[in-house]
Biopython code that builds the backbone (N, CA, C, O; Angstrom):
import numpy as np
from Bio.PDB.StructureBuilder import StructureBuilder

atoms = [
    (1, "LYS", "N", (136.923, 75.936, -183.065)),
    (1, "LYS", "CA", (137.270, 77.334, -182.869)),
    (1, "LYS", "C", (136.007, 78.170, -182.624)),
    (1, "LYS", "O", (136.032, 79.105, -181.824)),
    (2, "VAL", "N", (134.914, 77.842, -183.301)),
    (2, "VAL", "CA", (133.668, 78.584, -183.138)),
    (2, "VAL", "C", (133.102, 78.372, -181.741)),
    (2, "VAL", "O", (132.561, 79.301, -181.142)),
    (3, "LYS", "N", (133.224, 77.144, -181.214)),
    (3, "LYS", "CA", (132.719, 76.867, -179.866)),
    (3, "LYS", "C", (133.457, 77.683, -178.813)),
    (3, "LYS", "O", (132.874, 78.059, -177.796)),
    (4, "GLN", "N", (134.729, 77.956, -179.049)),
    (4, "GLN", "CA", (135.522, 78.726, -178.088)),
    (4, "GLN", "C", (135.184, 80.212, -178.141)),
    (4, "GLN", "O", (135.410, 80.931, -177.168)),
    (5, "GLY", "N", (134.649, 80.676, -179.256)),
    (5, "GLY", "CA", (134.275, 82.082, -179.391)),
    (5, "GLY", "C", (133.011, 82.381, -178.611)),
    (5, "GLY", "O", (132.328, 81.476, -178.132)),
    (6, "SER", "N", (132.709, 83.660, -178.490)),
    (6, "SER", "CA", (131.501, 84.050, -177.762)),
    (6, "SER", "C", (130.730, 85.089, -178.562)),
    (6, "SER", "O", (131.282, 85.731, -179.456)),
    (7, "GLY", "N", (129.480, 85.248, -178.244)),
    (7, "GLY", "CA", (128.652, 86.258, -178.903)),
    (7, "GLY", "C", (128.402, 85.927, -180.356)),
    (7, "GLY", "O", (127.881, 84.858, -180.672)),
    (8, "ASN", "N", (128.769, 86.830, -181.238)),
    (8, "ASN", "CA", (128.511, 86.692, -182.669)),
    (8, "ASN", "C", (129.674, 86.063, -183.425)),
    (8, "ASN", "O", (129.717, 86.134, -184.653)),
    (9, "PHE", "N", (130.619, 85.449, -182.714)),
    (9, "PHE", "CA", (131.791, 84.861, -183.340)),
    (9, "PHE", "C", (131.378, 83.658, -184.177)),
    (9, "PHE", "O", (130.584, 82.827, -183.735)),
    (10, "GLY", "N", (131.925, 83.569, -185.399)),
    (10, "GLY", "CA", (131.576, 82.455, -186.266)),
    (10, "GLY", "C", (132.527, 82.340, -187.436)),
    (10, "GLY", "O", (133.544, 83.032, -187.494)),
    (11, "TYR", "N", (132.194, 81.466, -188.367)),
    (11, "TYR", "CA", (133.030, 81.170, -189.530)),
    (11, "TYR", "C", (132.351, 81.677, -190.793)),
    (11, "TYR", "O", (131.184, 81.370, -191.040)),
    (12, "ASN", "N", (133.076, 82.453, -191.594)),
    (12, "ASN", "CA", (132.582, 82.953, -192.869)),
    (12, "ASN", "C", (133.047, 81.983, -193.947)),
    (12, "ASN", "O", (134.219, 81.999, -194.323)),
    (13, "ALA", "N", (132.156, 81.145, -194.448)),
    (13, "ALA", "CA", (132.515, 80.126, -195.434)),
    (13, "ALA", "C", (132.915, 80.742, -196.772)),
    (13, "ALA", "O", (133.666, 80.124, -197.526)),
    (14, "ALA", "N", (132.435, 81.938, -197.084)),
    (14, "ALA", "CA", (132.758, 82.574, -198.362)),
    (14, "ALA", "C", (134.218, 83.014, -198.422)),
    (14, "ALA", "O", (134.851, 82.932, -199.475)),
    (15, "THR", "N", (134.757, 83.484, -197.284)),
    (15, "THR", "CA", (136.139, 83.977, -197.268)),
    (15, "THR", "C", (137.087, 83.057, -196.516)),
    (15, "THR", "O", (138.304, 83.197, -196.638)),
    (16, "GLY", "N", (136.554, 82.119, -195.742)),
    (16, "GLY", "CA", (137.390, 81.217, -194.961)),
    (16, "GLY", "C", (137.937, 81.844, -193.696)),
    (16, "GLY", "O", (138.918, 81.350, -193.141)),
    (17, "GLU", "N", (137.328, 82.920, -193.225)),
    (17, "GLU", "CA", (137.815, 83.639, -192.047)),
    (17, "GLU", "C", (136.882, 83.435, -190.861)),
    (17, "GLU", "O", (135.685, 83.195, -191.019)),
    (18, "TYR", "N", (137.467, 83.537, -189.660)),
    (18, "TYR", "CA", (136.705, 83.524, -188.418)),
    (18, "TYR", "C", (136.625, 84.954, -187.910)),
    (18, "TYR", "O", (137.572, 85.724, -188.075)),
    (19, "GLY", "N", (135.518, 85.314, -187.302)),
    (19, "GLY", "CA", (135.389, 86.646, -186.736)),
    (19, "GLY", "C", (133.968, 86.937, -186.312)),
    (19, "GLY", "O", (133.116, 86.051, -186.265)),
    (20, "ASP", "N", (133.731, 88.207, -186.003)),
    (20, "ASP", "CA", (132.400, 88.653, -185.592)),
    (20, "ASP", "C", (131.504, 88.671, -186.824)),
    (20, "ASP", "O", (131.757, 89.412, -187.774)),
    (21, "MET", "N", (130.467, 87.861, -186.803)),
    (21, "MET", "CA", (129.595, 87.719, -187.963)),
    (21, "MET", "C", (128.885, 89.023, -188.314)),
    (21, "MET", "O", (128.696, 89.324, -189.493)),
    (22, "ILE", "N", (128.493, 89.793, -187.317)),
    (22, "ILE", "CA", (127.804, 91.063, -187.563)),
    (22, "ILE", "C", (128.748, 92.050, -188.248)),
    (22, "ILE", "O", (128.349, 92.732, -189.192)),
    (23, "GLU", "N", (129.996, 92.131, -187.781)),
    (23, "GLU", "CA", (130.970, 93.043, -188.388)),
    (23, "GLU", "C", (131.288, 92.647, -189.824)),
    (23, "GLU", "O", (131.570, 93.507, -190.659)),
    (24, "MET", "N", (131.242, 91.339, -190.116)),
    (24, "MET", "CA", (131.509, 90.867, -191.477)),
    (24, "MET", "C", (130.278, 91.001, -192.369)),
    (24, "MET", "O", (130.343, 90.704, -193.562)),
    (25, "GLY", "N", (129.157, 91.446, -191.802)),
    (25, "GLY", "CA", (127.946, 91.664, -192.594)),
    (25, "GLY", "C", (127.129, 90.411, -192.831)),
    (25, "GLY", "O", (126.340, 90.354, -193.774)),
    (26, "ILE", "N", (127.309, 89.400, -191.981)),
    (26, "ILE", "CA", (126.565, 88.155, -192.136)),
    (26, "ILE", "C", (125.454, 88.119, -191.103)),
    (26, "ILE", "O", (125.709, 88.038, -189.901)),
    (27, "LEU", "N", (124.227, 88.179, -191.578)),
    (27, "LEU", "CA", (123.059, 88.124, -190.700)),
    (27, "LEU", "C", (122.235, 86.917, -191.117)),
    (27, "LEU", "O", (121.551, 86.957, -192.140)),
    (28, "ASP", "N", (122.293, 85.863, -190.348)),
    (28, "ASP", "CA", (121.584, 84.629, -190.663)),
    (28, "ASP", "C", (120.898, 84.131, -189.403)),
    (28, "ASP", "O", (121.497, 83.393, -188.621)),
    (29, "PRO", "N", (119.648, 84.526, -189.198)),
    (29, "PRO", "CA", (118.957, 84.098, -187.981)),
    (29, "PRO", "C", (118.892, 82.574, -187.881)),
    (29, "PRO", "O", (118.588, 81.890, -188.858)),
    (30, "ALA", "N", (119.176, 82.061, -186.707)),
    (30, "ALA", "CA", (119.194, 80.612, -186.493)),
    (30, "ALA", "C", (117.828, 79.992, -186.763)),
    (30, "ALA", "O", (117.748, 78.869, -187.262)),
    (31, "LYS", "N", (116.753, 80.707, -186.439)),
    (31, "LYS", "CA", (115.412, 80.155, -186.638)),
    (31, "LYS", "C", (115.131, 79.920, -188.122)),
    (31, "LYS", "O", (114.525, 78.911, -188.483)),
    (32, "VAL", "N", (115.562, 80.836, -188.976)),
    (32, "VAL", "CA", (115.335, 80.695, -190.414)),
    (32, "VAL", "C", (116.124, 79.506, -190.950)),
    (32, "VAL", "O", (115.598, 78.701, -191.717)),
    (33, "THR", "N", (117.380, 79.400, -190.547)),
    (33, "THR", "CA", (118.217, 78.294, -190.999)),
    (33, "THR", "C", (117.653, 76.958, -190.528)),
    (33, "THR", "O", (117.584, 76.002, -191.300)),
    (34, "ARG", "N", (117.254, 76.895, -189.272)),
    (34, "ARG", "CA", (116.698, 75.661, -188.722)),
    (34, "ARG", "C", (115.422, 75.277, -189.460)),
    (34, "ARG", "O", (115.226, 74.107, -189.788)),
    (35, "SER", "N", (114.558, 76.244, -189.721)),
    (35, "SER", "CA", (113.301, 75.964, -190.424)),
    (35, "SER", "C", (113.561, 75.455, -191.841)),
    (35, "SER", "O", (112.892, 74.530, -192.302)),
    (36, "ALA", "N", (114.524, 76.052, -192.528)),
    (36, "ALA", "CA", (114.851, 75.620, -193.888)),
    (36, "ALA", "C", (115.391, 74.195, -193.897)),
    (36, "ALA", "O", (115.027, 73.395, -194.759)),
    (37, "LEU", "N", (116.252, 73.879, -192.946)),
    (37, "LEU", "CA", (116.798, 72.523, -192.869)),
    (37, "LEU", "C", (115.719, 71.507, -192.520)),
    (37, "LEU", "O", (115.716, 70.398, -193.054)),
    (38, "GLN", "N", (114.806, 71.876, -191.631)),
    (38, "GLN", "CA", (113.716, 70.965, -191.276)),
    (38, "GLN", "C", (112.813, 70.701, -192.476)),
    (38, "GLN", "O", (112.420, 69.560, -192.720)),
    (39, "ALA", "N", (112.485, 71.747, -193.223)),
    (39, "ALA", "CA", (111.620, 71.582, -194.394)),
    (39, "ALA", "C", (112.302, 70.713, -195.451)),
    (39, "ALA", "O", (111.673, 69.834, -196.040)),
    (40, "ALA", "N", (113.586, 70.963, -195.687)),
    (40, "ALA", "CA", (114.316, 70.188, -196.689)),
    (40, "ALA", "C", (114.424, 68.721, -196.290)),
    (40, "ALA", "O", (114.249, 67.834, -197.126)),
    (41, "SER", "N", (114.707, 68.464, -195.026)),
    (41, "SER", "CA", (114.830, 67.068, -194.588)),
    (41, "SER", "C", (113.468, 66.372, -194.601)),
    (41, "SER", "O", (113.394, 65.173, -194.870)),
    (42, "SER", "N", (112.405, 67.099, -194.318)),
    (42, "SER", "CA", (111.065, 66.520, -194.360)),
    (42, "SER", "C", (110.708, 66.086, -195.774)),
    (42, "SER", "O", (110.189, 64.989, -195.977)),
    (43, "ILE", "N", (110.983, 66.940, -196.747)),
    (43, "ILE", "CA", (110.683, 66.613, -198.140)),
    (43, "ILE", "C", (111.560, 65.463, -198.618)),
    (43, "ILE", "O", (111.092, 64.573, -199.329)),
    (44, "ALA", "N", (112.833, 65.482, -198.227)),
    (44, "ALA", "CA", (113.738, 64.399, -198.627)),
    (44, "ALA", "C", (113.269, 63.061, -198.066)),
    (44, "ALA", "O", (113.314, 62.047, -198.762)),
    (45, "SER", "N", (112.821, 63.052, -196.816)),
    (45, "SER", "CA", (112.354, 61.791, -196.231)),
    (45, "SER", "C", (111.074, 61.309, -196.908)),
    (45, "SER", "O", (110.871, 60.104, -197.054)),
    (46, "LEU", "N", (110.213, 62.228, -197.320)),
    (46, "LEU", "CA", (109.010, 61.832, -198.058)),
    (46, "LEU", "C", (109.372, 61.216, -199.407)),
    (46, "LEU", "O", (108.770, 60.227, -199.825)),
    (47, "MET", "N", (110.350, 61.801, -200.080)),
    (47, "MET", "CA", (110.769, 61.283, -201.383)),
    (47, "MET", "C", (111.375, 59.889, -201.247)),
    (47, "MET", "O", (111.174, 59.035, -202.111)),
    (48, "ILE", "N", (112.111, 59.660, -200.170)),
    (48, "ILE", "CA", (112.759, 58.364, -199.973)),
    (48, "ILE", "C", (111.731, 57.287, -199.644)),
    (48, "ILE", "O", (111.841, 56.160, -200.126)),
    (49, "THR", "N", (110.741, 57.621, -198.834)),
    (49, "THR", "CA", (109.785, 56.610, -198.382)),
    (49, "THR", "C", (108.589, 56.436, -199.309)),
    (49, "THR", "O", (107.809, 55.502, -199.127)),
    (50, "THR", "N", (108.425, 57.306, -200.291)),
    (50, "THR", "CA", (107.300, 57.188, -201.219)),
    (50, "THR", "C", (107.545, 56.025, -202.170)),
    (50, "THR", "O", (108.635, 55.889, -202.725)),
    (51, "GLU", "N", (106.529, 55.189, -202.356)),
    (51, "GLU", "CA", (106.671, 54.024, -203.223)),
    (51, "GLU", "C", (106.320, 54.333, -204.671)),
    (51, "GLU", "O", (106.606, 53.525, -205.554)),
    (52, "ALA", "N", (105.714, 55.468, -204.933)),
    (52, "ALA", "CA", (105.327, 55.817, -206.295)),
    (52, "ALA", "C", (105.489, 57.315, -206.491)),
    (52, "ALA", "O", (105.340, 58.103, -205.557)),
    (53, "MET", "N", (105.793, 57.684, -207.710)),
    (53, "MET", "CA", (105.910, 59.098, -208.062)),
    (53, "MET", "C", (104.977, 59.364, -209.236)),
    (53, "MET", "O", (104.746, 58.478, -210.058)),
    (54, "ILE", "N", (104.448, 60.556, -209.319)),
    (54, "ILE", "CA", (103.581, 60.956, -210.423)),
    (54, "ILE", "C", (104.343, 61.973, -211.254)),
    (54, "ILE", "O", (104.839, 62.973, -210.733)),
    (55, "ALA", "N", (104.432, 61.708, -212.547)),
    (55, "ALA", "CA", (105.132, 62.621, -213.446)),
    (55, "ALA", "C", (104.396, 62.652, -214.777)),
    (55, "ALA", "O", (103.720, 61.688, -215.137)),
    (56, "ASP", "N", (104.521, 63.746, -215.506)),
    (56, "ASP", "CA", (103.914, 63.861, -216.825)),
    (56, "ASP", "C", (104.740, 63.082, -217.837)),
    (56, "ASP", "O", (105.970, 63.075, -217.783)),
    (57, "VAL", "N", (104.037, 62.419, -218.771)),
    (57, "VAL", "CA", (104.705, 61.716, -219.852)),
    (57, "VAL", "C", (104.763, 62.671, -221.036)),
    (57, "VAL", "O", (103.757, 63.270, -221.415)),
    (58, "ALA", "N", (105.931, 62.803, -221.606)),
    (58, "ALA", "CA", (106.099, 63.699, -222.750)),
    (58, "ALA", "C", (105.370, 63.132, -223.959)),
    (58, "ALA", "O", (105.459, 61.936, -224.237)),
    (59, "GLU", "N", (104.646, 63.989, -224.681)),
    (59, "GLU", "CA", (103.919, 63.570, -225.877)),
    (59, "GLU", "C", (104.616, 64.114, -227.113)),
    (59, "GLU", "O", (105.019, 65.277, -227.151)),
    (60, "ASP", "N", (104.757, 63.254, -228.136)),
    (60, "ASP", "CA", (105.329, 63.701, -229.403)),
    (60, "ASP", "C", (104.203, 64.248, -230.266)),
    (60, "ASP", "O", (103.351, 63.492, -230.732)),
    (61, "LYS", "N", (104.196, 65.547, -230.480)),
    (61, "LYS", "CA", (103.168, 66.185, -231.297)),
    (61, "LYS", "C", (103.829, 66.740, -232.556)),
    (61, "LYS", "O", (104.935, 67.277, -232.488)),
    (62, "PRO", "N", (103.151, 66.613, -233.721)),
    (62, "PRO", "CA", (103.731, 67.193, -234.941)),
    (62, "PRO", "C", (103.724, 68.720, -234.859)),
    (62, "PRO", "O", (102.938, 69.325, -234.130)),
    (63, "ALA", "N", (104.615, 69.308, -235.622)),
    (63, "ALA", "CA", (104.709, 70.765, -235.641)),
    (63, "ALA", "C", (103.440, 71.365, -236.229)),
    (63, "ALA", "O", (102.810, 70.765, -237.101)),
    (64, "GLY", "N", (103.066, 72.539, -235.758)),
    (64, "GLY", "CA", (101.885, 73.224, -236.259)),
    (64, "GLY", "C", (102.108, 73.754, -237.665)),
    (64, "GLY", "O", (103.249, 73.950, -238.084)),
    (65, "GLY", "N", (101.020, 73.988, -238.400)),
    (65, "GLY", "CA", (101.114, 74.493, -239.764)),
    (65, "GLY", "C", (101.512, 75.964, -239.793)),
    (65, "GLY", "O", (101.460, 76.656, -238.777)),
    (66, "GLY", "N", (101.909, 76.424, -240.969)),
    (66, "GLY", "CA", (102.301, 77.819, -241.122)),
    (66, "GLY", "C", (101.089, 78.728, -241.235)),
    (66, "GLY", "O", (99.971, 78.256, -241.443)),
    (67, "MET", "N", (101.303, 80.012, -241.101)),
    (67, "MET", "CA", (100.233, 81.002, -241.214)),
    (67, "MET", "C", (99.942, 81.270, -242.690)),
    (67, "MET", "O", (100.864, 81.236, -243.505)),
    (68, "PRO", "N", (98.673, 81.539, -243.057)),
    (68, "PRO", "CA", (98.363, 81.888, -244.450)),
    (68, "PRO", "C", (98.924, 83.273, -244.779)),
    (68, "PRO", "O", (99.209, 84.078, -243.893)),
    (69, "ASP", "N", (99.075, 83.525, -246.109)),
    (69, "ASP", "CA", (99.635, 84.834, -246.472)),
    (69, "ASP", "C", (98.636, 85.950, -246.197)),
    (69, "ASP", "O", (97.445, 85.696, -246.019)),
    (70, "MET", "N", (99.123, 87.184, -246.164)),
    (70, "MET", "CA", (98.311, 88.330, -245.781)),
    (70, "MET", "C", (97.669, 89.022, -246.988)),
    (70, "MET", "O", (96.960, 90.011, -246.805)),
    (71, "GLY", "N", (97.894, 88.538, -248.208)),
    (71, "GLY", "CA", (97.225, 89.103, -249.376)),
    (71, "GLY", "C", (97.938, 90.293, -249.994)),
    (71, "GLY", "O", (97.350, 90.952, -250.852)),
    (72, "GLY", "N", (99.123, 90.596, -249.627)),
    (72, "GLY", "CA", (99.872, 91.691, -250.225)),
    (72, "GLY", "C", (99.444, 93.046, -249.703)),
    (72, "GLY", "O", (98.686, 93.137, -248.737)),
    (73, "MET", "N", (99.930, 94.105, -250.344)),
    (73, "MET", "CA", (99.635, 95.472, -249.912)),
    (73, "MET", "C", (98.414, 95.980, -250.665)),
    (73, "MET", "O", (98.489, 96.175, -251.878)),
    (74, "GLY", "N", (97.323, 96.195, -250.005)),
    (74, "GLY", "CA", (96.119, 96.687, -250.655)),
    (74, "GLY", "C", (95.985, 98.196, -250.495)),
    (74, "GLY", "O", (96.726, 98.817, -249.733)),
    (75, "GLY", "N", (95.032, 98.778, -251.222)),
    (75, "GLY", "CA", (94.730, 100.194, -251.074)),
    (75, "GLY", "C", (95.687, 101.134, -251.773)),
    (75, "GLY", "O", (95.732, 102.322, -251.454)),
    (76, "MET", "N", (96.452, 100.623, -252.720)),
    (76, "MET", "CA", (97.391, 101.500, -253.415)),
    (76, "MET", "C", (97.075, 101.496, -254.914)),
    (76, "MET", "O", (97.963, 101.303, -255.745)),
    (77, "GLY", "N", (95.788, 101.714, -255.249)),
    (77, "GLY", "CA", (95.372, 101.694, -256.642)),
    (77, "GLY", "C", (95.986, 102.843, -257.443)),
    (77, "GLY", "O", (96.317, 103.893, -256.893)),
    (78, "GLY", "N", (96.133, 102.622, -258.773)),
    (78, "GLY", "CA", (96.646, 103.655, -259.660)),
    (78, "GLY", "C", (98.151, 103.788, -259.632)),
    (78, "GLY", "O", (98.686, 104.751, -260.182)),
    (79, "MET", "N", (98.841, 102.876, -259.024)),
    (79, "MET", "CA", (100.293, 102.974, -258.963)),
    (79, "MET", "C", (100.940, 102.444, -260.228)),
    (79, "MET", "O", (102.108, 102.734, -260.488)),
    (80, "MET", "N", (100.196, 101.659, -261.036)),
    (80, "MET", "CA", (100.817, 101.094, -262.228)),
    (80, "MET", "C", (100.250, 101.680, -263.452)),
    (80, "MET", "O", (100.659, 101.319, -264.556)),
]
sb = StructureBuilder()
sb.init_structure("model")
sb.init_model(0)
sb.init_chain("A")
sb.init_seg("    ")
for serial, (resi, resn, name, xyz) in enumerate(atoms, 1):
    if name == "N":
        sb.init_residue(resn, " ", resi, " ")
    sb.init_atom(name, np.array(xyz, "f"), 0.0, 1.0, " ", f" {name:<3s}", serial, name[0])
structure = sb.get_structure()
């Protein structure tokens, strides 16, 4: 159906409707979409063909100690 349309005619996947993409408020430049797909496929192909991956190994560290006390409220002489 999209091939038969002309100009800005396309499919709105969010609503399931066909129509003028500009009137429906959908602005998606083809160059941006193409570039994003190329970048994603490039990274995916690198991940598939890479024979090794580098990742951090989680270390088990004991919990840190507590803070020392603050010594109470000073400077209030003569209260007792």
